[in-house]
N, C-alpha and C positions, 0 to 999 in steps of 0.2 A: 426340228429339235436337236439340241446338241448334247443333252444329258448323257446319252450312251456312248460319247466319244471321251476318252481319257481326258481328264481325270475322273470321269463317271460321277456326275452331280445329281443330287437328289436332296429334297427337304426331308428332315427327320421324321415327319409324319408319314412318309411313304417307306420307312424302313422295314423289311421282312427278314433280313439277314443282319443280326445284330453285331456279328463278330466280323465287321469290316475294317479295313485299313483307314484310320482317321486322316482327314484332308492334311493336317500339318506334317504327318509322317509320309504322305505320298508325293514325292518329289520325282518328277520323270527323269532327272538326270542322276539322282543319287539312290533311289529306292532299289534294293535287292529284290527283283522280281521273283527270282527262284525261291527265296526264303519266305517271300511274303505274298505268294501267289494266292493263297486262299482268301487272305483279306482283301486283296485287289479284285478277286472275282466276285467276292461278295458285294463290293462297291457296284460292280457292273450289274449284278441281279437287282439290286435296290434301284439302280437307275433305270433299268428295264421295266421294273414294276411302277415307277413313277411315271415313265412314259405311257404304260398301259393305262394308268388312271387318266391322263390327259386325254388320250384317244377316246377313252370311254366317255368323257364329258361331251366331247363332239358328237359321238355317235347317239349317246342319250338325247342331246339337243336335237338332232335330225329327227329321231323317233318321235319326241315329244311333239314336235311341230308337224308331224305327219309328212316329213320330207324323205325319209329314208327309202321309202318304196320308189321314189323316182330320182335317187341320187347314186351315182357310181362313187365307190370308195375304194381307193387303193392305198395300201399300207406297205411300205417297203423301206429299205435302207440302201446307202450307196456302196456298202461292203460288209463283210462279216467281221468276226474278231476271233483271234486265236490266243488261247491261253496256255501256251507251251505244249499243246498236243504233238507238235512236231519241232519243238524247240525254239519257237518264237512266240513274242507276245505282241498282241495288237493287230494291225493290218499294214498293207503296202510293204511288206518286207519278203514275201514269198507267195506262191501260188497255191497254197494248201486249200483243201475244201473248206475249212473254217473261215478263211479270209476272203474267199471269193464268192461265198454262198449266203447273201443276205436273205432274210424272210420276205415273203411276198403273201400278203392277204389281199384278196379280191372280192369285193361285193358288187354284183351287178344285179339289179332288180329283175326278178323272173328267171335268173339262171339257177340251175339245181345246186345244192351244196355237195362239196367233194373236197377230198384231200388227195392231192396229186404229187407224184415224185417225178413228173417228167422234167426235162431240162427246160428252163426258161431264161429269158434276159431281159434286161431293163429295155432293150429294143422292142420287145413284144407289148409294152404297156400302152404306147400309142395306138397301135393298130386294134388292140383289144377294146380300148375306150372309143375309139372312132367307130368301130364296128357296131358296138352297142349303142351309139348315138344315131346310127342309121347310114353311115357311109358305106356305099356298095361298091367302090372302086376296088380293084385288087391292091392288096397291101403293098406289092411292089410299086405302086405308084407314088407312095409317099412315105415308105419306111423300109428299114431292113429287117424288120421283125414280122411276126405273124400273130394273128388272133389266137390268144390262149384258150378261148372257148371254141374255137373252130376245129377242124379235123386234122390240120397240119400239126406235126410234132417235131420239134427242132432236133437235129441230130448231134449238134455240137455248138460250143460257143467259142468266140475269140475273146481272149482276155490279154491286156497288155500293160506294160509300163513303158517307161521312156527307151528301154534298151532290148526289150524282149516281147516276142509274139507268142502266144500259147493257145494251142489247140486243146480244148477241154470237153470231153463228154462226161457221162455220169460217173466213170470210175477212172478214166485215163487223162493224162495231161502231157502234152509235149512241148517243151519250152525252146523256142528258136532264139538264140542270142544274136542280135543283128550285128554286133561288131565281131562275132566269132563264127564264121561260116562253117559248116560241118553238120554232123549228126546232132538231133536235137537231144535233150535231157527228157526221157521218158519216165513217168511214174505211173504206177497202178495202185489205187487206194493209198495214195501219198507215199508209196514205197518205190525207190528207184528200181528201174528195170534194167538189168545188165545189157541185154541185146535189144536195141530198138528195132531191128529189121522186121520182126513179125509185126509189129505195130505199124510201121512204115508202109508195109505191103498192103495191110488190111484197110488203111484209111488214105491210101494213095490219092484217091479222086477227091476226097474233102480237103486234103492238104493242097493239091494243086488249085483248088477253087479258091482257098485262102490266099495263095502266093499270087493268083492271077489278080484278085482283088486289091491286094496290096500294091502291086505294080501299077495298076491304073491310078490308084490313089497317090502314089509318088510321082507318077508322071504328070498328074494334074498340078500337084504342088510345084514341081520344078518349073512349070509354065507360069 
């Protein structure tokens, strides 16, 4: 579904926030995002509501046909969306929590209901689904993630763009600029940390693990 990507599309029948920025006035190159943020965000809310209705149709269909009790359902996105919480709008412009934390809703027949705040990754989806389908191999045989319904809890994520590798846990992020060797830019709760040394000392093992993996990856690419 593309509706929740800017320009945030939805049919009029799905409108729940009537004070939204009309489409003719929403030009990605010309719109004053700061001045019109509320109207833009209302478009996003309407687009999310429209998507919810479409997902509801799929789930209602599965339930009506008696298929939901033997169907795994995964609902997620490829990124989050920031609305100037940290001075930016949209995604792919920073590593703020809003931009790198898409929702994840998982339905596995027989699994108990729960709401969790653990770290997770898109890399965990395949092991979770395959384990639910009966695969007994260790997850490391076929994936870099873990079963979200199993006992293993992720310590950190690695998030990247073309130029930056970021260590990310529940509250902290460290951005390593590949073209600018030196100390990383460290944030806690999206606020810059003046002295990164305590962070580096605490997470040295995880950072070495990431760097070792990057080196192996780059060496394979060079061959």
